[in-house]
N, CA, C and O atoms as a Maestro MAE file, in Angstrom:
{
 s_m_m2io_version
 :::
 2.0.0
}

f_m_ct {
 s_m_title
 :::
 protein
 m_atom[296] {
  # First column is atom index #
  i_m_mmod_type
  r_m_x_coord
  r_m_y_coord
  r_m_z_coord
  i_m_residue_number
  s_m_chain_name
  s_m_pdb_residue_name
  s_m_pdb_atom_name
  i_m_atomic_number
  :::
  1 25 48.019 143.757 110.466 1 A "MET " " N  " 7
  2 3 47.160 142.566 110.205 1 A "MET " " CA " 6
  3 2 46.370 142.257 111.370 1 A "MET " " C  " 6
  4 15 46.738 142.497 112.520 1 A "MET " " O  " 8
  5 25 45.167 141.665 111.019 2 A "THR " " N  " 7
  6 3 44.323 141.376 112.126 2 A "THR " " CA " 6
  7 2 44.768 140.060 112.880 2 A "THR " " C  " 6
  8 15 45.528 139.259 112.336 2 A "THR " " O  " 8
  9 25 44.271 139.867 114.144 3 A "PRO " " N  " 7
  10 3 44.708 138.752 114.878 3 A "PRO " " CA " 6
  11 2 44.351 137.448 114.156 3 A "PRO " " C  " 6
  12 15 45.118 136.488 114.230 3 A "PRO " " O  " 8
  13 25 43.209 137.389 113.461 4 A "ASP " " N  " 7
  14 3 42.787 136.178 112.779 4 A "ASP " " CA " 6
  15 2 43.831 135.738 111.650 4 A "ASP " " C  " 6
  16 15 44.172 134.569 111.468 4 A "ASP " " O  " 8
  17 25 44.243 136.725 110.991 5 A "ILE " " N  " 7
  18 3 45.237 136.495 109.924 5 A "ILE " " CA " 6
  19 2 46.565 136.053 110.536 5 A "ILE " " C  " 6
  20 15 47.200 135.126 110.032 5 A "ILE " " O  " 8
  21 25 46.978 136.690 111.588 6 A "ASN " " N  " 7
  22 3 48.197 136.343 112.263 6 A "ASN " " CA " 6
  23 2 48.140 134.886 112.823 6 A "ASN " " C  " 6
  24 15 49.113 134.137 112.739 6 A "ASN " " O  " 8
  25 25 47.030 134.539 113.363 7 A "GLU " " N  " 7
  26 3 46.831 133.120 113.850 7 A "GLU " " CA " 6
  27 2 46.920 132.158 112.715 7 A "GLU " " C  " 6
  28 15 47.528 131.093 112.820 7 A "GLU " " O  " 8
  29 25 46.273 132.564 111.561 8 A "ARG " " N  " 7
  30 3 46.297 131.625 110.401 8 A "ARG " " CA " 6
  31 2 47.722 131.449 109.814 8 A "ARG " " C  " 6
  32 15 48.161 130.381 109.386 8 A "ARG " " O  " 8
  33 25 48.397 132.641 109.845 9 A "LEU " " N  " 7
  34 3 49.802 132.533 109.264 9 A "LEU " " CA " 6
  35 2 50.682 131.756 110.196 9 A "LEU " " C  " 6
  36 15 51.555 131.029 109.723 9 A "LEU " " O  " 8
  37 25 50.495 131.871 111.600 10 A "ASP " " N  " 7
  38 3 51.270 131.098 112.485 10 A "ASP " " CA " 6
  39 2 50.973 129.583 112.321 10 A "ASP " " C  " 6
  40 15 51.866 128.737 112.369 10 A "ASP " " O  " 8
  41 25 49.741 129.311 112.137 11 A "ARG " " N  " 7
  42 3 49.283 127.909 111.897 11 A "ARG " " CA " 6
  43 2 49.945 127.331 110.593 11 A "ARG " " C  " 6
  44 15 50.437 126.205 110.533 11 A "ARG " " O  " 8
  45 25 49.901 128.199 109.592 12 A "ILE " " N  " 7
  46 3 50.483 127.756 108.275 12 A "ILE " " CA " 6
  47 2 52.064 127.549 108.486 12 A "ILE " " C  " 6
  48 15 52.633 126.573 107.998 12 A "ILE " " O  " 8
  49 25 52.676 128.429 109.169 13 A "GLU " " N  " 7
  50 3 54.064 128.300 109.399 13 A "GLU " " CA " 6
  51 2 54.363 127.040 110.170 13 A "GLU " " C  " 6
  52 15 55.333 126.372 109.814 13 A "GLU " " O  " 8
  53 25 53.638 126.654 111.176 14 A "LYS " " N  " 7
  54 3 53.850 125.475 111.960 14 A "LYS " " CA " 6
  55 2 53.748 124.277 111.073 14 A "LYS " " C  " 6
  56 15 54.608 123.396 111.084 14 A "LYS " " O  " 8
  57 25 52.609 124.245 110.244 15 A "LEU " " N  " 7
  58 3 52.389 123.133 109.367 15 A "LEU " " CA " 6
  59 2 53.511 123.027 108.346 15 A "LEU " " C  " 6
  60 15 53.988 121.923 108.083 15 A "LEU " " O  " 8
  61 25 53.961 124.168 107.746 16 A "LEU " " N  " 7
  62 3 55.127 124.124 106.876 16 A "LEU " " CA " 6
  63 2 56.443 123.554 107.539 16 A "LEU " " C  " 6
  64 15 57.170 122.749 106.957 16 A "LEU " " O  " 8
  65 25 56.675 124.018 108.743 17 A "ASN " " N  " 7
  66 3 57.839 123.586 109.424 17 A "ASN " " CA " 6
  67 2 57.790 122.010 109.709 17 A "ASN " " C  " 6
  68 15 58.770 121.283 109.553 17 A "ASN " " O  " 8
  69 25 56.584 121.583 110.128 18 A "LYS " " N  " 7
  70 3 56.362 120.173 110.363 18 A "LYS " " CA " 6
  71 2 56.535 119.373 109.048 18 A "LYS " " C  " 6
  72 15 57.104 118.282 109.061 18 A "LYS " " O  " 8
  73 25 56.050 119.912 107.928 19 A "GLN " " N  " 7
  74 3 56.200 119.198 106.619 19 A "GLN " " CA " 6
  75 2 57.701 119.101 106.238 19 A "GLN " " C  " 6
  76 15 58.170 118.076 105.744 19 A "GLN " " O  " 8
  77 25 58.444 120.237 106.495 20 A "ILE " " N  " 7
  78 3 59.863 120.245 106.137 20 A "ILE " " CA " 6
  79 2 60.541 119.193 107.023 20 A "ILE " " C  " 6
  80 15 61.401 118.461 106.533 20 A "ILE " " O  " 8
  81 25 60.177 119.090 108.330 21 A "GLU " " N  " 7
  82 3 60.847 118.169 109.290 21 A "GLU " " CA " 6
  83 2 60.545 116.685 108.796 21 A "GLU " " C  " 6
  84 15 61.414 115.813 108.773 21 A "GLU " " O  " 8
  85 25 59.210 116.486 108.400 22 A "ASP " " N  " 7
  86 3 58.879 115.114 108.001 22 A "ASP " " CA " 6
  87 2 59.636 114.814 106.703 22 A "ASP " " C  " 6
  88 15 60.096 113.682 106.558 22 A "ASP " " O  " 8
  89 25 59.800 115.727 105.758 23 A "GLN " " N  " 7
  90 3 60.361 115.476 104.526 23 A "GLN " " CA " 6
  91 2 61.852 115.116 104.761 23 A "GLN " " C  " 6
  92 15 62.398 114.221 104.114 23 A "GLN " " O  " 8
  93 25 62.487 115.840 105.704 24 A "SER " " N  " 7
  94 3 63.883 115.526 106.072 24 A "SER " " CA " 6
  95 2 64.037 114.186 106.574 24 A "SER " " C  " 6
  96 15 64.987 113.516 106.169 24 A "SER " " O  " 8
  97 25 63.149 113.670 107.479 25 A "LYS " " N  " 7
  98 3 63.207 112.282 108.136 25 A "LYS " " CA " 6
  99 2 62.981 111.356 106.940 25 A "LYS " " C  " 6
  100 15 63.713 110.373 106.828 25 A "LYS " " O  " 8
  101 25 62.026 111.592 106.039 26 A "PHE " " N  " 7
  102 3 61.826 110.684 104.964 26 A "PHE " " CA " 6
  103 2 63.085 110.541 104.105 26 A "PHE " " C  " 6
  104 15 63.493 109.437 103.745 26 A "PHE " " O  " 8
  105 25 63.659 111.640 103.802 27 A "ASN " " N  " 7
  106 3 64.948 111.595 103.008 27 A "ASN " " CA " 6
  107 2 66.015 110.813 103.657 27 A "ASN " " C  " 6
  108 15 66.698 110.073 102.950 27 A "ASN " " O  " 8
  109 25 66.240 110.896 104.955 28 A "GLU " " N  " 7
  110 3 67.180 110.137 105.692 28 A "GLU " " CA " 6
  111 2 66.805 108.596 105.554 28 A "GLU " " C  " 6
  112 15 67.668 107.756 105.296 28 A "GLU " " O  " 8
  113 25 65.583 108.306 105.725 29 A "ARG " " N  " 7
  114 3 65.098 106.891 105.653 29 A "ARG " " CA " 6
  115 2 65.363 106.380 104.260 29 A "ARG " " C  " 6
  116 15 65.863 105.265 104.112 29 A "ARG " " O  " 8
  117 25 65.057 107.126 103.257 30 A "LEU " " N  " 7
  118 3 65.274 106.706 101.921 30 A "LEU " " CA " 6
  119 2 66.656 106.487 101.552 30 A "LEU " " C  " 6
  120 15 66.983 105.533 100.847 30 A "LEU " " O  " 8
  121 25 67.521 107.376 102.024 31 A "GLU " " N  " 7
  122 3 69.027 107.252 101.854 31 A "GLU " " CA " 6
  123 2 69.460 105.925 102.555 31 A "GLU " " C  " 6
  124 15 70.216 105.157 101.962 31 A "GLU " " O  " 8
  125 25 69.019 105.656 103.741 32 A "THR " " N  " 7
  126 3 69.372 104.411 104.400 32 A "THR " " CA " 6
  127 2 68.966 103.154 103.659 32 A "THR " " C  " 6
  128 15 69.693 102.164 103.571 32 A "THR " " O  " 8
  129 25 67.755 103.260 103.133 33 A "TYR " " N  " 7
  130 3 67.217 102.182 102.328 33 A "TYR " " CA " 6
  131 2 68.003 101.925 101.034 33 A "TYR " " C  " 6
  132 15 68.337 100.803 100.655 33 A "TYR " " O  " 8
  133 25 68.264 103.067 100.398 34 A "GLN " " N  " 7
  134 3 69.153 102.900 99.157 34 A "GLN " " CA " 6
  135 2 70.561 102.317 99.395 34 A "GLN " " C  " 6
  136 15 71.085 101.553 98.584 34 A "GLN " " O  " 8
  137 25 71.174 102.725 100.585 35 A "LYS " " N  " 7
  138 3 72.474 102.180 100.891 35 A "LYS " " CA " 6
  139 2 72.387 100.661 101.256 35 A "LYS " " C  " 6
  140 15 73.235 99.851 100.882 35 A "LYS " " O  " 8
  141 25 71.340 100.350 101.985 36 A "ALA " " N  " 7
  142 3 71.172 98.892 102.350 36 A "ALA " " CA " 6
  143 2 70.779 98.044 101.050 36 A "ALA " " C  " 6
  144 15 71.193 96.895 100.897 36 A "ALA " " O  " 8
  145 25 69.992 98.658 100.169 37 A "SER " " N  " 7
  146 3 69.727 97.885 98.962 37 A "SER " " CA " 6
  147 2 70.955 97.787 98.117 37 A "SER " " C  " 6
  148 15 71.123 96.728 97.513 37 A "SER " " O  " 8
  149 25 71.795 98.698 97.994 38 A "ASP " " N  " 7
  150 3 73.014 98.610 97.270 38 A "ASP " " CA " 6
  151 2 73.916 97.439 97.889 38 A "ASP " " C  " 6
  152 15 74.506 96.609 97.198 38 A "ASP " " O  " 8
  153 25 73.939 97.485 99.247 39 A "ARG " " N  " 7
  154 3 74.816 96.458 99.889 39 A "ARG " " CA " 6
  155 2 74.282 95.072 99.676 39 A "ARG " " C  " 6
  156 15 75.081 94.150 99.514 39 A "ARG " " O  " 8
  157 25 72.981 94.857 99.664 40 A "VAL " " N  " 7
  158 3 72.354 93.587 99.439 40 A "VAL " " CA " 6
  159 2 72.730 93.161 97.954 40 A "VAL " " C  " 6
  160 15 73.153 92.038 97.683 40 A "VAL " " O  " 8
  161 25 72.552 94.078 97.107 41 A "ALA " " N  " 7
  162 3 72.899 93.713 95.656 41 A "ALA " " CA " 6
  163 2 74.312 93.397 95.425 41 A "ALA " " C  " 6
  164 15 74.635 92.547 94.595 41 A "ALA " " O  " 8
  165 25 75.186 94.060 96.141 42 A "ASN " " N  " 7
  166 3 76.637 93.750 96.089 42 A "ASN " " CA " 6
  167 2 76.947 92.427 96.631 42 A "ASN " " C  " 6
  168 15 77.752 91.657 96.107 42 A "ASN " " O  " 8
  169 25 76.241 92.174 97.763 43 A "LEU " " N  " 7
  170 3 76.445 90.837 98.411 43 A "LEU " " CA " 6
  171 2 75.953 89.719 97.525 43 A "LEU " " C  " 6
  172 15 76.614 88.687 97.405 43 A "LEU " " O  " 8
  173 25 74.829 89.901 96.914 44 A "ALA " " N  " 7
  174 3 74.250 88.912 96.068 44 A "ALA " " CA " 6
  175 2 75.204 88.654 94.848 44 A "ALA " " C  " 6
  176 15 75.440 87.513 94.451 44 A "ALA " " O  " 8
  177 25 75.708 89.722 94.308 45 A "PHE " " N  " 7
  178 3 76.715 89.606 93.104 45 A "PHE " " CA " 6
  179 2 77.972 88.842 93.596 45 A "PHE " " C  " 6
  180 15 78.552 88.037 92.868 45 A "PHE " " O  " 8
  181 25 78.359 89.118 94.826 46 A "THR " " N  " 7
  182 3 79.583 88.490 95.261 46 A "THR " " CA " 6
  183 2 79.325 86.928 95.531 46 A "THR " " C  " 6
  184 15 80.179 86.078 95.278 46 A "THR " " O  " 8
  185 25 78.212 86.669 96.006 47 A "VAL " " N  " 7
  186 3 77.855 85.201 96.256 47 A "VAL " " CA " 6
  187 2 77.736 84.480 94.872 47 A "VAL " " C  " 6
  188 15 78.242 83.372 94.695 47 A "VAL " " O  " 8
  189 25 77.120 85.081 94.000 48 A "VAL " " N  " 7
  190 3 76.971 84.448 92.588 48 A "VAL " " CA " 6
  191 2 78.353 84.259 91.966 48 A "VAL " " C  " 6
  192 15 78.656 83.190 91.434 48 A "VAL " " O  " 8
  193 25 79.165 85.263 92.030 49 A "THR " " N  " 7
  194 3 80.495 85.248 91.480 49 A "THR " " CA " 6
  195 2 81.336 84.105 92.205 49 A "THR " " C  " 6
  196 15 82.012 83.326 91.533 49 A "THR " " O  " 8
  197 25 81.283 84.035 93.427 50 A "ALA " " N  " 7
  198 3 82.018 83.068 94.169 50 A "ALA " " CA " 6
  199 2 81.486 81.681 93.906 50 A "ALA " " C  " 6
  200 15 82.264 80.728 93.873 50 A "ALA " " O  " 8
  201 25 80.207 81.535 93.719 51 A "SER " " N  " 7
  202 3 79.617 80.188 93.377 51 A "SER " " CA " 6
  203 2 80.045 79.770 92.036 51 A "SER " " C  " 6
  204 15 80.409 78.614 91.821 51 A "SER " " O  " 8
  205 25 80.009 80.727 91.078 52 A "ALA " " N  " 7
  206 3 80.500 80.461 89.711 52 A "ALA " " CA " 6
  207 2 82.003 80.077 89.667 52 A "ALA " " C  " 6
  208 15 82.404 79.198 88.905 52 A "ALA " " O  " 8
  209 25 82.804 80.741 90.483 53 A "ALA " " N  " 7
  210 3 84.174 80.333 90.511 53 A "ALA " " CA " 6
  211 2 84.397 78.932 91.055 53 A "ALA " " C  " 6
  212 15 85.221 78.182 90.532 53 A "ALA " " O  " 8
  213 25 83.684 78.590 92.075 54 A "VAL " " N  " 7
  214 3 83.786 77.283 92.669 54 A "VAL " " CA " 6
  215 2 83.389 76.168 91.602 54 A "VAL " " C  " 6
  216 15 84.019 75.120 91.458 54 A "VAL " " O  " 8
  217 25 82.273 76.529 90.883 55 A "VAL " " N  " 7
  218 3 81.818 75.551 89.919 55 A "VAL " " CA " 6
  219 2 82.860 75.297 88.809 55 A "VAL " " C  " 6
  220 15 83.101 74.172 88.372 55 A "VAL " " O  " 8
  221 25 83.479 76.466 88.376 56 A "VAL " " N  " 7
  222 3 84.475 76.397 87.357 56 A "VAL " " CA " 6
  223 2 85.827 75.828 87.860 56 A "VAL " " C  " 6
  224 15 86.458 75.025 87.173 56 A "VAL " " O  " 8
  225 25 86.237 76.235 89.006 57 A "LEU " " N  " 7
  226 3 87.589 75.812 89.441 57 A "LEU " " CA " 6
  227 2 87.553 74.471 90.173 57 A "LEU " " C  " 6
  228 15 88.614 73.851 90.246 57 A "LEU " " O  " 8
  229 25 86.525 73.990 90.687 58 A "ALA " " N  " 7
  230 3 86.589 72.746 91.428 58 A "ALA " " CA " 6
  231 2 86.934 71.564 90.516 58 A "ALA " " C  " 6
  232 15 87.729 70.720 90.929 58 A "ALA " " O  " 8
  233 25 86.400 71.456 89.338 59 A "PRO " " N  " 7
  234 3 86.881 70.224 88.473 59 A "PRO " " CA " 6
  235 2 88.392 70.429 88.099 59 A "PRO " " C  " 6
  236 15 89.151 69.461 88.053 59 A "PRO " " O  " 8
  237 25 88.807 71.681 87.838 60 A "ALA " " N  " 7
  238 3 90.176 71.893 87.471 60 A "ALA " " CA " 6
  239 2 91.131 71.491 88.650 60 A "ALA " " C  " 6
  240 15 92.164 70.867 88.404 60 A "ALA " " O  " 8
  241 25 90.820 71.813 89.811 61 A "VAL " " N  " 7
  242 3 91.570 71.509 91.002 61 A "VAL " " CA " 6
  243 2 91.627 69.977 91.129 61 A "VAL " " C  " 6
  244 15 92.682 69.415 91.423 61 A "VAL " " O  " 8
  245 25 90.508 69.323 90.910 62 A "LYS " " N  " 7
  246 3 90.412 67.879 91.052 62 A "LYS " " CA " 6
  247 2 91.333 67.204 90.002 62 A "LYS " " C  " 6
  248 15 92.051 66.253 90.309 62 A "LYS " " O  " 8
  249 25 91.288 67.707 88.801 63 A "VAL " " N  " 7
  250 3 92.156 67.198 87.675 63 A "VAL " " CA " 6
  251 2 93.618 67.367 88.101 63 A "VAL " " C  " 6
  252 15 94.417 66.435 88.008 63 A "VAL " " O  " 8
  253 25 93.957 68.601 88.581 64 A "LEU " " N  " 7
  254 3 95.389 68.817 88.927 64 A "LEU " " CA " 6
  255 2 95.788 67.971 90.117 64 A "LEU " " C  " 6
  256 15 96.913 67.473 90.155 64 A "LEU " " O  " 8
  257 25 94.926 67.794 91.073 65 A "ALA " " N  " 7
  258 3 95.272 66.908 92.213 65 A "ALA " " CA " 6
  259 2 95.521 65.520 91.745 65 A "ALA " " C  " 6
  260 15 96.512 64.905 92.139 65 A "ALA " " O  " 8
  261 25 94.696 65.023 90.952 66 A "GLU " " N  " 7
  262 3 94.806 63.685 90.393 66 A "GLU " " CA " 6
  263 2 96.126 63.537 89.569 66 A "GLU " " C  " 6
  264 15 96.794 62.504 89.630 66 A "GLU " " O  " 8
  265 25 96.471 64.585 88.811 67 A "PHE " " N  " 7
  266 3 97.655 64.574 88.033 67 A "PHE " " CA " 6
  267 2 98.921 64.552 88.936 67 A "PHE " " C  " 6
  268 15 99.821 63.742 88.712 67 A "PHE " " O  " 8
  269 25 98.984 65.415 89.923 68 A "PHE " " N  " 7
  270 3 100.057 65.357 90.791 68 A "PHE " " CA " 6
  271 2 100.171 64.192 91.625 68 A "PHE " " C  " 6
  272 15 101.282 63.789 91.969 68 A "PHE " " O  " 8
  273 25 99.036 63.578 92.001 69 A "ALA " " N  " 7
  274 3 99.002 62.271 92.781 69 A "ALA " " CA " 6
  275 2 99.636 61.188 91.884 69 A "ALA " " C  " 6
  276 15 100.429 60.369 92.349 69 A "ALA " " O  " 8
  277 25 99.290 61.202 90.668 70 A "SER " " N  " 7
  278 3 99.783 60.074 89.789 70 A "SER " " CA " 6
  279 2 101.349 60.276 89.508 70 A "SER " " C  " 6
  280 15 102.148 59.340 89.479 70 A "SER " " O  " 8
  281 25 101.663 61.548 89.317 71 A "THR " " N  " 7
  282 3 103.175 61.764 89.083 71 A "THR " " CA " 6
  283 2 104.025 61.537 90.306 71 A "THR " " C  " 6
  284 15 105.190 61.157 90.183 71 A "THR " " O  " 8
  285 25 103.460 61.766 91.522 72 A "MET " " N  " 7
  286 3 104.216 61.531 92.684 72 A "MET " " CA " 6
  287 2 104.325 60.032 92.989 72 A "MET " " C  " 6
  288 15 105.312 59.604 93.587 72 A "MET " " O  " 8
  289 25 103.335 59.231 92.593 73 A "SER " " N  " 7
  290 3 103.339 57.833 92.835 73 A "SER " " CA " 6
  291 2 104.203 57.028 91.883 73 A "SER " " C  " 6
  292 15 104.404 55.833 92.100 73 A "SER " " O  " 8
  293 25 104.713 57.646 90.848 74 A "LYS " " N  " 7
  294 3 105.583 56.889 89.836 74 A "LYS " " CA " 6
  295 2 106.972 56.904 90.293 74 A "LYS " " C  " 6
  296 15 107.847 56.351 89.628 74 A "LYS " " O  " 8
  :::
 }
 m_bond[295] {
  # First column is bond index #
  i_m_from
  i_m_to
  i_m_order
  :::
  1 1 2 1
  2 2 3 1
  3 3 4 2
  4 3 5 1
  5 5 6 1
  6 6 7 1
  7 7 8 2
  8 7 9 1
  9 9 10 1
  10 10 11 1
  11 11 12 2
  12 11 13 1
  13 13 14 1
  14 14 15 1
  15 15 16 2
  16 15 17 1
  17 17 18 1
  18 18 19 1
  19 19 20 2
  20 19 21 1
  21 21 22 1
  22 22 23 1
  23 23 24 2
  24 23 25 1
  25 25 26 1
  26 26 27 1
  27 27 28 2
  28 27 29 1
  29 29 30 1
  30 30 31 1
  31 31 32 2
  32 31 33 1
  33 33 34 1
  34 34 35 1
  35 35 36 2
  36 35 37 1
  37 37 38 1
  38 38 39 1
  39 39 40 2
  40 39 41 1
  41 41 42 1
  42 42 43 1
  43 43 44 2
  44 43 45 1
  45 45 46 1
  46 46 47 1
  47 47 48 2
  48 47 49 1
  49 49 50 1
  50 50 51 1
  51 51 52 2
  52 51 53 1
  53 53 54 1
  54 54 55 1
  55 55 56 2
  56 55 57 1
  57 57 58 1
  58 58 59 1
  59 59 60 2
  60 59 61 1
  61 61 62 1
  62 62 63 1
  63 63 64 2
  64 63 65 1
  65 65 66 1
  66 66 67 1
  67 67 68 2
  68 67 69 1
  69 69 70 1
  70 70 71 1
  71 71 72 2
  72 71 73 1
  73 73 74 1
  74 74 75 1
  75 75 76 2
  76 75 77 1
  77 77 78 1
  78 78 79 1
  79 79 80 2
  80 79 81 1
  81 81 82 1
  82 82 83 1
  83 83 84 2
  84 83 85 1
  85 85 86 1
  86 86 87 1
  87 87 88 2
  88 87 89 1
  89 89 90 1
  90 90 91 1
  91 91 92 2
  92 91 93 1
  93 93 94 1
  94 94 95 1
  95 95 96 2
  96 95 97 1
  97 97 98 1
  98 98 99 1
  99 99 100 2
  100 99 101 1
  101 101 102 1
  102 102 103 1
  103 103 104 2
  104 103 105 1
  105 105 106 1
  106 106 107 1
  107 107 108 2
  108 107 109 1
  109 109 110 1
  110 110 111 1
  111 111 112 2
  112 111 113 1
  113 113 114 1
  114 114 115 1
  115 115 116 2
  116 115 117 1
  117 117 118 1
  118 118 119 1
  119 119 120 2
  120 119 121 1
  121 121 122 1
  122 122 123 1
  123 123 124 2
  124 123 125 1
  125 125 126 1
  126 126 127 1
  127 127 128 2
  128 127 129 1
  129 129 130 1
  130 130 131 1
  131 131 132 2
  132 131 133 1
  133 133 134 1
  134 134 135 1
  135 135 136 2
  136 135 137 1
  137 137 138 1
  138 138 139 1
  139 139 140 2
  140 139 141 1
  141 141 142 1
  142 142 143 1
  143 143 144 2
  144 143 145 1
  145 145 146 1
  146 146 147 1
  147 147 148 2
  148 147 149 1
  149 149 150 1
  150 150 151 1
  151 151 152 2
  152 151 153 1
  153 153 154 1
  154 154 155 1
  155 155 156 2
  156 155 157 1
  157 157 158 1
  158 158 159 1
  159 159 160 2
  160 159 161 1
  161 161 162 1
  162 162 163 1
  163 163 164 2
  164 163 165 1
  165 165 166 1
  166 166 167 1
  167 167 168 2
  168 167 169 1
  169 169 170 1
  170 170 171 1
  171 171 172 2
  172 171 173 1
  173 173 174 1
  174 174 175 1
  175 175 176 2
  176 175 177 1
  177 177 178 1
  178 178 179 1
  179 179 180 2
  180 179 181 1
  181 181 182 1
  182 182 183 1
  183 183 184 2
  184 183 185 1
  185 185 186 1
  186 186 187 1
  187 187 188 2
  188 187 189 1
  189 189 190 1
  190 190 191 1
  191 191 192 2
  192 191 193 1
  193 193 194 1
  194 194 195 1
  195 195 196 2
  196 195 197 1
  197 197 198 1
  198 198 199 1
  199 199 200 2
  200 199 201 1
  201 201 202 1
  202 202 203 1
  203 203 204 2
  204 203 205 1
  205 205 206 1
  206 206 207 1
  207 207 208 2
  208 207 209 1
  209 209 210 1
  210 210 211 1
  211 211 212 2
  212 211 213 1
  213 213 214 1
  214 214 215 1
  215 215 216 2
  216 215 217 1
  217 217 218 1
  218 218 219 1
  219 219 220 2
  220 219 221 1
  221 221 222 1
  222 222 223 1
  223 223 224 2
  224 223 225 1
  225 225 226 1
  226 226 227 1
  227 227 228 2
  228 227 229 1
  229 229 230 1
  230 230 231 1
  231 231 232 2
  232 231 233 1
  233 233 234 1
  234 234 235 1
  235 235 236 2
  236 235 237 1
  237 237 238 1
  238 238 239 1
  239 239 240 2
  240 239 241 1
  241 241 242 1
  242 242 243 1
  243 243 244 2
  244 243 245 1
  245 245 246 1
  246 246 247 1
  247 247 248 2
  248 247 249 1
  249 249 250 1
  250 250 251 1
  251 251 252 2
  252 251 253 1
  253 253 254 1
  254 254 255 1
  255 255 256 2
  256 255 257 1
  257 257 258 1
  258 258 259 1
  259 259 260 2
  260 259 261 1
  261 261 262 1
  262 262 263 1
  263 263 264 2
  264 263 265 1
  265 265 266 1
  266 266 267 1
  267 267 268 2
  268 267 269 1
  269 269 270 1
  270 270 271 1
  271 271 272 2
  272 271 273 1
  273 273 274 1
  274 274 275 1
  275 275 276 2
  276 275 277 1
  277 277 278 1
  278 278 279 1
  279 279 280 2
  280 279 281 1
  281 281 282 1
  282 282 283 1
  283 283 284 2
  284 283 285 1
  285 285 286 1
  286 286 287 1
  287 287 288 2
  288 287 289 1
  289 289 290 1
  290 290 291 1
  291 291 292 2
  292 291 293 1
  293 293 294 1
  294 294 295 1
  295 295 296 2
  :::
 }
}
């Protein structure tokens, strides 16, 4: 092969290696983003579930407390 072709092949090889390296970095960042996104979604679900539990259970606890208070005072 001529020196010109060898130089072009070397340049193409460097560009390809850089592209592979960039793609690898992008994949790592994407994976990190996906994990963080999943964690945020899980946290939001947990907060909503806990809030719903408080809304549902708070009146029941109040009624039970009043019931036990009234039976203890008798």
